[in-house]
N, C-alpha and C positions, 0 to 999 in steps of 0.2 A: 616407656620413658627412657630416653638415652641421654648421656652426659652432654652432648652438644646439640640437642634439639633446639631449633630456632636459629642456628648458625648456618649461613649460606656462603658457599665458597665458589668463586669463579676460577676455574682451573685451566690455565693456558699452557700447562706443562705437558711434556710427552716423554716417552721412553721409560726411565726408571726412577731417578731420585725424586723428582716432583710427584709423579704418580704414586710412588711408595708413600710419600708424605700424605697426599690427599686420600689415599685408600685408608690409611689409619684414621684420619679425621672423619671419613665417611663411616667407618666401622663404629666410631664413637657417637654417631648420630647426626653429623653435619650433612646438609644437603649440598653435595658436590656436583656442580655443573661442569662437565668436561667439554671444553671447546675443542673441536677437531676440524681439520681441513676437509671441505666437501670433496667427496670422491676418493679420498685417501685415508684420512684419519691419522691416528697415532702411528708412528713408524712401526711400533711393535706388533701391530695387527698383521703385518706381513713377515715377521721374523720367525719363520718356520722352515721346514717342519720341526715338530709336529703341529698340525692344525686340528681343531675340533672337527669331528666327523658328524655328518647328518645321519638320519635314520637308514639311508641306503649305503652308508660307509664311505661317502664321498667327502673330500676336504671342503670345509667351509672357509670363509674369509677370516675366521677368528683363530689366530695363533695361540698356542698354549702360553707363550710369553706374555701376551696382552691379557689373557684371562687371569693370570696370576697377580696382576697389579692394578686391577680396575673394578673390583667388586663394589657394590653399593653406590655407584655413581650413575648420573644421567648424562647422556651424550647429546650435545647440540652442535651442529655443524655451522661454521661461520668463516668466511674468507676475510681475514683481517688485513690482507694486502690491499683491499678496496676500501675506499672512504666510507661506503655504506656499512661495511662490516665493522670498521672501527667505531662508527657511530652506534651500532648495535651493542658492541661491547661496553661502550661508555654508558649507554642507557642501562644495561644490566648491572654495572658497577654500583649504581645508586640503590640497588636492592640487595647488595651483598656485603658481607662482613670481612671477607678475605679475598685477596687476589694473589694468585701464584703463577709465576712464569719461569721458564728456563731458556729464554732466548739469549743470543749473544749480547754483550754489553752494547748499548746504544740502539738496538733494534726497537725496543718499546718506545723510545723517544721519537723515532722516525714515524711510528704509527700513532703518535699522540696518546700512547697508553702507558707512559712512564709514571712513576710515583707522584711527581709534582702535579702532573695534569689530572690524575685520578683523585688525588687528595683534595683538589679544589672542588671536585664533584661530590666527594664523600669524605669528610674530615675524620670519620671514625674508621676508615678503611685500614686494615692490616695488609700490607703489600710485601710479598716475599719473592725475592729473586734468587734463583738457583743457577749458578754458573760454575765453570771449572775452577776459576781463579779469583772470583770476587770482582767487585766494582772498582777497586783501586789496585795500585801496584803495577810493576812493569809487565806482568803477564795478563793483565785484565782483558786485553783484546784478543787473547788466544782462545780457541775452542779447546775445552778440556773434557776428556773422556776418562772413564774409570780406569781403564788399562794404563793409560799414560800417567794418571795421577798416582796409581799404586807404585809406579816406578819413581816419579819425581818426588813423591812424598815419603820415600824410604821404605815402604812396606816390602817391596820385592828384594831389598837388600838384607832383610831378616827372615825371608820366607824361602824355604827350600832346603835341600841337603847341604851340609857343610862343603865348602869348596875343596877341602883336602880329601873328601870322599867322592869327588866327582860331581858335586852339585853346581848349581848356577842360579841365576835369578829366576824366581817363580812367582807368578801371580796367584792370588787366592781363587778358588774354584767358582765363586760367585762374585758379583760386582760389589764388593763391600764398601768401597768409597761412595758409590751411589746410594747404597742402602743406609749406611750410617748418616750420610748427608740428609736423606729423606727423614730419618728419625730425629736428627737434631733440628731440622726445619719444623717438624711437628711440635717439638718442645718450644721453639722460638715463637711459633704462631700462637700456641696456647698462652704463653706468657704475655704476648702482645695483646691478645684478646682480653686477658684479665686487666691489663692496663687500660685498654679502651673502655672496658666496662666501668672502671672506677673513675676515669677522667673524661670520657667522651672523645679521647684523642687516639687516632690510629698511629702507626709508625711503620718504618721500613725495616725489613729483615733481610740482611745481605748474607746469603749462604754460599760458601765456596767448597767444592770438593777437596781442594788442596788443604784448606784450613782444617776440614774434618779429618782428612787423612793424617795430618800432622798430630792433631789432638788424639786420635785413636792409636798412636804409637804407645800410649799409656806408659807402662813400666819401662819399656825400652827407651822411650824418649827421655824419661826421668833419669834412667841409668846413664845415658850419654851426658845430659846436662850436669849431673852431679859428679861424674867421674872424669869426663872428657875423653873417655875411651869409646871408640866407634864399635858397636856390636855388629856381629856378622850373622850369617845363617847358621842355625843350629839344628837343622833337620826337624825331627819330631821331639827333640829335647827342649826343656825349658831353660831359659838363660839364667834364672836365679834359684831354681829348685832342683834337687837331685834326690831320688830318682823320680822323674816326671817326664815320661816319654813312652814311645811305642817299643815293645819288645816282641821279638819272635818267640813263639811257643811251639811245643810239640804238635805236629799236625794231628788233627782228629781222625778217628777211624773213617768217618764219612768223607773227609777230604782226601784221605789216602785212597779210598775206594773210587772216588770220582776222578782224581787227578794223578794218581800213581805216586811213585816214590819222590817225585819233585814237589809234592804238595807242601805249601807253607801256610802258616796261620800266625796271627798277631793279636795282641791286645794292648790296651793303654794302662799303664801303671802311673797313678797320679798322687804320689805321696806328698802331702802338703806340710807336714810338720814332723818333729822328732818322735812324737808319740806314735804316729801312724807308721813311721819307719820301723820302730821297734816291733809293732804288731806285724808288719810285713815280714820281718826276719823270723818271727815265731811261725808264721804260716809257711814260710820257705824252709823251715827247719835249719836255719843258719844263724843260731844265736851269736856265733863269733862275729858276724858282720854287724850286729847291734852293739856289741861291747868294744869293738875296735875303735880306739880313740881317733882314728882318721875319719871315721864315718858317723860318730855318735850325734853330732850336730849338723844341721843343714849347711852352715857356713863351711864346715870341714868337708862335707860331701861335695859341695860345689868346687872347692879347691882341689879335691882329690877325685874329681869326676873320671879322669882317664884311668884311674886304678879301679874304682868301684864298678863302673858300668860293665866292663868286660866280665867281671865276676858275676854280676847279676844276669848278664846275657846267658851264661852257662846254666845258672840256676833255673831261669825261666824256660829253658828248653827241656826240662825234666818232666813237665806236665802239659796236658793239652789245655786249650782255652776254656772249655767247660769246667774242668777241674779247678783251674786257677780262679775263674770268676766266682764259682761257688764258694771256695775257701776264703777268698779275699773279701767278698761281700759279707760273709758271715762274721768276719773279723773287723768289719767297718773300715776297711782299707780302700780308698777311692780307686776304682778301676773301671774299665769299660771295654765293650766289644767295638770293633770298627765295622759298622754296618754299611752295606750298599743301600740304595734308596728303596729297593724292593723290601729289604729287611727293616728299614726305618718305618715304612708304612704298614708293615705287618706286626710291628712291635706292640705288645699289649699295653705298655705305658702310653704310647702315642695314641692308641685307640681310646684308652681310659680318659685321656685329657682332651678328647674330641678335636684332635688337630687336623682332621679331614672333615669337610662339610659337604653336603649334597645340595645341588642347585637344580632348578628346573629351567633349562635354557631352551629357547625356541628351536635350536638345532639339535639338541640332545637332552633327553630326559635323564635325570639322576647324574648330572655332571658333578664329578668330584674335584674339589679344589682344596688347597691348604687353607686352614682356618686362621683367624687372628689369634695370637697368643694371649691377648688381653682378656682377663677374666675378672669382671667387676660384679660384686654381689648385688648391688642395688640398681645399677644401670648397665646391664649386659650389652655387649656389642650387637650391632644389627646384622641381619641377614635378609635384607629386604629386596635388593636389586642385584640380579645376576649381572656380570660385566656387560655393559650395554653394547648393542650393535651400533654401527656407525650412524649417527644422526637419529637414533631411535626416538629421542624425546624432544626433538627440535620444536615441533608444533606445540606439543604439550607445554613446554617451558615458556615459549613466547606468549601463549595465552595465559598461563598461570601467573607468571612473574610480571610481564609487561602489559597484559591485557590486549594483546594483538588480536585482530579479527582474521578470519580465514582469508579475506581479500588481501590484507597486508602481508600475510605469510606467503600467499601465492605469488605476490609481486616480488618478494625477496627471492623466492625460488626461481622465478623467471629471469631475474637478473644474475643468478648464480652466486648470490651472497650467502645463501644457506643451502 
């Protein structure tokens, strides 16, 4: 039994924000029907290398990017540019609870697949549109991509090293505007499903990457609105807390052996309150820094950041990473290593939390993928369907959902509709 058993989702989204949303809903038990273009499919199928290898070590058509965003779904190919394909989608809508798409504003209306048209067929339908800038406003007709939205939405103005230290605009390493929009869309869809359950009435969910990006500015957005001061880039430092940043530490013997005299190592020190700061000073054997009135309270440490941080930089260079982490963790001072992905996936905590799952893919046995982070005690997430091959479930779904015969399916194939 899964949380969303009995919920069927017709997914016309592709690339990342929409598929990230529907992957989460699929993990929770929803039956997600992924609609893809015949012969091509989701754009991310070809976004490689790396591609999944077959038993002979040859590349398959499945890019790792696609595999990471489409587990637990079923794939049905349908050409929605043709009237017969549009009719097929409308027929499927009558058997679905949710419809999600991320086409440009106006495209769905041209196909007769807009909310007004589909609501007339299924009044309980929850219809979610994911676009760069939303359905209204002066930018609504623009194509919106994560990279551009990170810039327009202010994230790149506060990400990266300080300008006075040679920094400049920097995007985040993964497409966070897409990913956050996918998660917000998941929440919106679940809320709309709850409303439909109580009232029998569906609704329209209008999700925009720019809206999400502005919302996720979080404390920095609030800082600006409250103070009127425009925050800038702070590198690895926190705008409101000191010391809360990356520090260089003494290179470990292993690093020196591998890299020589130029070896460098770092760790994160994340002191969140005055008590933790006092504990840090004890570990650092610098009680004077704990009792100095310039540094006793966080508000004073922030004001005197330019004085305190250089002092701490010298202190942190006195021990290597392993020594600091051991001592700080024992004292309950928040800190952390800076791992590369090889280190992440070999981390014992990541293993203990089962954040890597193993799947049996037709092209590769024991395919390892990142797991859902959702851990529910009564309704655990699914691990039923490996990310589907293009059109893998087309005939199965047309028979199961619509009751089509083999003759009808063959006719649609002959016409190039599926």
